[in-house]
C-alpha positions as CSV (number, residue, x, y, z in Angstrom):
1,X,165.1,60.5,35.6
2,X,163.5,61.0,32.2
3,X,164.2,64.0,30.0
4,X,160.6,65.1,30.4
5,X,160.8,65.1,34.2
6,X,164.2,66.8,34.1
7,X,162.8,69.6,31.9
8,X,159.8,70.0,34.1
9,X,162.1,70.4,37.1
10,X,164.3,73.0,35.3
11,X,161.1,74.9,34.4
12,X,159.8,74.9,37.9
13,X,163.2,76.1,39.3
14,X,163.3,78.9,36.7
15,X,159.8,79.9,37.5
16,X,160.6,80.0,41.3
17,X,163.7,82.1,40.6
18,X,161.7,84.5,38.5
19,X,159.1,84.8,41.2
20,X,161.7,85.5,43.9
21,X,163.4,88.2,41.8
22,X,160.1,89.7,40.8
23,X,158.7,89.8,44.3
24,X,162.0,91.3,45.6
25,X,161.8,94.1,43.0
26,X,158.2,94.7,44.1
27,X,159.3,94.8,47.7
28,X,162.1,97.3,46.9
29,X,159.7,99.6,44.9
30,X,157.2,99.5,47.7
31,X,159.6,100.2,50.6
32,X,161.9,102.6,48.9
33,X,159.7,105.7,49.2
34,X,159.2,105.1,53.0
35,X,162.9,104.3,53.5
36,X,163.9,107.4,51.5
37,X,161.7,109.6,53.6
38,X,163.1,108.1,56.8
39,X,166.7,108.6,55.6
40,X,166.1,112.2,54.8
41,X,164.4,112.8,58.2
42,X,167.4,111.4,60.0
43,X,169.9,113.3,57.9
44,X,171.5,116.6,58.8
45,X,169.2,119.3,57.5
46,X,171.9,121.5,55.9
47,X,173.5,118.4,54.3
48,X,170.1,117.4,52.9
49,X,170.1,120.4,50.6
50,X,172.9,118.8,48.6
51,X,170.6,115.9,47.7
52,X,171.8,112.4,46.9
53,X,170.2,110.7,49.9
54,X,168.5,107.4,49.1
55,X,168.2,104.6,51.6
56,X,170.3,105.8,54.5
57,X,171.3,109.1,56.0
58,X,174.7,110.6,55.0
59,X,175.1,112.6,58.2
60,X,172.9,111.0,60.9
61,X,171.1,113.3,63.4
62,X,168.0,113.5,65.5
63,X,167.9,117.3,65.4
64,X,164.9,117.3,63.0
65,X,162.8,115.4,65.4
66,X,164.0,117.4,68.4
67,X,162.9,120.6,66.5
68,X,159.4,119.1,66.0
69,X,158.9,117.9,69.5
70,X,160.2,121.1,71.0
71,X,157.1,122.9,69.7
72,X,155.1,123.9,72.8
73,X,151.6,122.9,71.5
74,X,152.6,119.6,70.0
75,X,151.6,117.5,73.1
76,X,148.2,119.1,73.3
77,X,147.6,118.6,69.6
78,X,148.7,114.9,69.9
79,X,146.1,114.3,72.7
80,X,143.3,115.9,70.7
81,X,144.2,114.0,67.5
82,X,144.1,110.7,69.4
83,X,140.8,111.7,71.1
84,X,139.2,112.7,67.8
85,X,140.4,109.6,66.1
86,X,139.1,107.3,68.7
87,X,135.7,109.1,69.3
88,X,135.2,109.9,65.6
89,X,135.9,106.3,64.5
90,X,133.6,104.8,67.2
91,X,130.7,107.1,66.4
92,X,131.3,106.8,62.6
93,X,131.3,103.0,62.7
94,X,128.1,102.9,64.9
95,X,126.2,105.4,62.8
96,X,127.2,103.7,59.5
97,X,126.3,100.3,60.8
98,X,122.9,101.4,62.2
99,X,121.9,103.1,59.0
100,X,123.1,100.3,56.9
101,X,121.2,97.7,59.0
102,X,118.0,99.8,58.6
103,X,118.5,100.2,54.8
104,X,119.0,96.4,54.5
105,X,115.7,95.6,56.0
106,X,113.2,94.8,53.2
107,X,110.3,95.9,55.4
108,X,111.6,99.5,55.6
109,X,109.4,101.4,53.2
110,X,111.7,104.4,52.9
111,X,114.9,102.5,52.0
112,X,114.9,103.6,48.4
113,X,114.3,107.3,49.2
114,X,117.0,107.3,52.0
115,X,119.5,105.4,49.8
116,X,119.0,108.0,46.9
117,X,119.3,110.9,49.3
118,X,122.6,109.4,50.7
119,X,123.9,108.8,47.2
120,X,123.3,112.4,46.3
121,X,125.5,113.6,49.1
122,X,128.5,111.8,47.5
123,X,128.2,114.0,44.4
124,X,126.9,117.3,45.8
125,X,127.8,119.4,48.8
126,X,126.7,122.8,50.2
127,X,130.1,124.4,49.8
128,X,132.6,125.8,52.3
129,X,130.8,129.0,53.3
130,X,127.3,127.4,53.9
131,X,129.0,124.6,55.9
132,X,130.8,127.2,58.0
133,X,127.6,129.1,58.6
134,X,125.9,125.9,59.6
135,X,128.6,125.1,62.1
136,X,128.4,128.6,63.5
137,X,124.6,128.4,63.9
138,X,124.9,125.0,65.6
139,X,127.4,126.5,68.1
140,X,130.0,123.9,67.1
141,X,132.8,126.3,66.3
142,X,135.4,126.3,69.1
143,X,134.3,122.9,70.4
144,X,135.6,119.4,70.1
145,X,132.4,118.1,68.5
146,X,133.0,120.0,65.3
147,X,135.5,117.3,64.5
148,X,133.0,114.5,65.0
149,X,129.4,115.5,64.2
150,X,129.8,117.0,60.6
151,X,131.3,113.7,59.3
152,X,129.2,111.4,61.5
153,X,127.5,109.7,58.5
154,X,129.4,108.8,55.4
155,X,127.3,107.5,52.5
156,X,130.2,105.5,51.1
157,X,130.7,103.6,54.4
158,X,126.9,103.1,54.7
159,X,126.7,101.5,51.3
160,X,129.7,99.2,52.0
161,X,128.2,98.0,55.2
162,X,124.8,97.6,53.7
163,X,126.2,95.5,50.8
164,X,127.9,93.2,53.4
165,X,124.7,92.9,55.4
166,X,122.7,92.1,52.3
167,X,125.0,89.1,51.8
168,X,124.1,87.6,55.2
169,X,121.3,85.1,55.4
170,X,118.1,86.9,56.2
171,X,116.9,83.7,58.0
172,X,119.1,84.7,60.9
173,X,117.1,87.7,61.6
174,X,113.8,85.9,61.1
175,X,114.8,83.1,63.5
176,X,115.8,85.8,66.1
177,X,112.4,87.5,65.7
178,X,110.7,84.2,66.4
179,X,112.7,83.9,69.6
180,X,111.4,87.3,70.7
181,X,114.4,89.5,69.8
182,X,113.6,93.1,68.9
183,X,115.4,95.1,66.1
184,X,118.1,96.5,68.4
185,X,118.9,93.1,69.8
186,X,119.2,91.6,66.3
187,X,121.5,94.5,65.3
188,X,123.7,94.4,68.4
189,X,124.0,90.6,69.0
190,X,123.7,89.2,65.5
191,X,124.5,91.7,62.8
192,X,127.4,93.5,64.4
193,X,129.4,90.3,65.3
194,X,129.0,89.0,61.8
195,X,130.1,92.4,60.3
196,X,133.5,92.5,61.9
197,X,135.5,92.4,58.6
198,X,133.6,95.3,57.0
199,X,133.4,97.3,60.2
200,X,137.2,97.0,60.6
201,X,137.5,98.2,57.0
202,X,135.5,101.4,57.5
203,X,137.0,101.9,60.9
204,X,140.4,102.1,59.2
205,X,139.0,104.5,56.6
206,X,137.5,106.8,59.3
207,X,140.6,106.6,61.6
208,X,143.0,107.6,58.8
209,X,140.7,110.5,57.8
210,X,140.4,111.7,61.4
211,X,144.1,111.3,62.1
212,X,145.3,113.2,59.0
213,X,142.7,116.0,59.2
214,X,144.0,119.5,59.8
215,X,141.9,121.8,57.6
216,X,138.8,121.7,59.8
217,X,141.1,122.7,62.8
218,X,142.3,125.6,60.7
219,X,138.7,126.7,59.9
220,X,136.9,126.1,63.2
221,X,139.6,126.0,66.0
222,X,142.6,127.8,64.5
223,X,142.6,130.3,67.3
224,X,141.7,127.9,70.1
225,X,144.8,126.1,71.4
226,X,142.6,123.9,73.6
227,X,141.3,122.0,70.6
228,X,144.3,122.1,68.3
229,X,145.4,118.9,66.6
230,X,148.7,117.3,65.9
231,X,148.5,117.7,62.1
232,X,147.6,121.4,62.5
233,X,150.5,122.0,64.8
234,X,152.9,120.2,62.5
235,X,151.6,122.2,59.6
236,X,152.5,125.4,61.6
237,X,156.0,123.9,62.3
238,X,156.5,123.3,58.5
239,X,155.3,126.8,57.7
240,X,157.7,128.1,60.3
241,X,160.7,126.5,58.6
242,X,159.6,127.8,55.2
243,X,159.1,131.4,56.5
244,X,162.2,131.6,58.7
245,X,160.3,131.1,62.0
246,X,157.7,133.8,61.3
247,X,154.9,131.8,62.9
248,X,156.6,131.1,66.2
249,X,156.6,133.3,69.3
250,X,159.9,132.2,70.8
251,X,162.9,134.0,69.2
252,X,165.3,131.1,69.9
253,X,163.0,128.6,68.3
254,X,162.6,130.9,65.3
255,X,166.3,131.2,64.8
256,X,166.7,127.4,65.2
257,X,164.0,126.7,62.6
258,X,165.5,129.3,60.2
259,X,168.7,127.1,60.1
260,X,166.8,123.9,59.3
261,X,166.0,122.7,55.8
262,X,162.2,122.6,55.2
263,X,162.8,119.3,53.3
264,X,164.2,117.6,56.4
265,X,161.3,118.9,58.6
266,X,158.8,117.8,56.0
267,X,160.1,114.3,56.0
268,X,160.3,114.1,59.8
269,X,156.7,115.3,60.0
270,X,155.7,112.6,57.4
271,X,157.2,109.9,59.6
272,X,155.6,111.3,62.8
273,X,152.1,111.2,61.3
274,X,152.5,107.9,59.4
275,X,154.0,105.7,62.1
276,X,150.8,105.5,64.3
277,X,148.7,104.3,61.3
278,X,151.4,101.8,60.4
279,X,151.2,100.5,63.9
280,X,147.4,100.1,63.9
281,X,147.1,98.6,60.3
282,X,148.6,95.1,61.0
283,X,145.8,94.5,63.6
284,X,143.1,95.3,61.1
285,X,144.8,93.7,58.0
286,X,143.2,90.3,58.4
287,X,139.7,92.0,58.3
288,X,140.6,94.6,55.7
289,X,140.7,92.3,52.6
290,X,137.7,90.3,53.6
291,X,135.7,93.4,54.4
292,X,136.4,95.0,51.0
293,X,135.8,91.9,48.9
294,X,132.7,90.6,50.7
295,X,131.2,94.1,51.2
296,X,131.5,94.9,47.5
297,X,129.5,91.9,46.3
298,X,125.8,91.9,46.8
299,X,124.3,88.4,47.2
């Protein structure tokens, strides 16, 4: 073996070693926050106050999770959170794709006006009080649909889908028209199947937003246990630990929460609300990158 080839081999091995070490460091930096949260959530709450917990619990316990799941309204909130996530995501994807398909049509005379109007909604809003008055006048307060209808159309999602559709060959729509297909048939049987990557992308955006939402529950359904959500109930649990159980009705649960570190409960709540999204994300990951890159480039 020549000296040149030997040096090249040494350089390649050094480069491989550097890559392995670098990627391992990136992996550690990426996973550490989640592992730290998990370790604190599984650690004894009174011991957590001492600090010094990093990658594994010092005194393992499931008491933090037992405290959370003992909350009486948690199951109802979980059901409503799942329902609003599924329904809100389905309706949001359909509305965004329909509007995007309409705006992508060159024969739509109002596309510029509608696009400008949608863009303005990304920079200006009516404010909290006018929106609340509008929800009241529409008779949405105290109902499930207050979670779905106000955010039905997202300008950001519409523009992402429209950019993706603009990158598709328009000849597909023209040939479908020659075969007698109407606009809805073209949208449903041609455009939607081709838009799977970008639809999966905005579906993930909408689902995460719906799953994490709690402030709208506080505003519109705070006194309606029928339509409470998981995040709102977990927020009440966290407030209970910070206020010594002041927000709970049961005396025994108030005493129990008063003896639990808010830090441990906060970390356990973080795990509870994060795990469902982590479970769903791998199924959408293969579409996510393609949807973001292709949808961001207009052909």
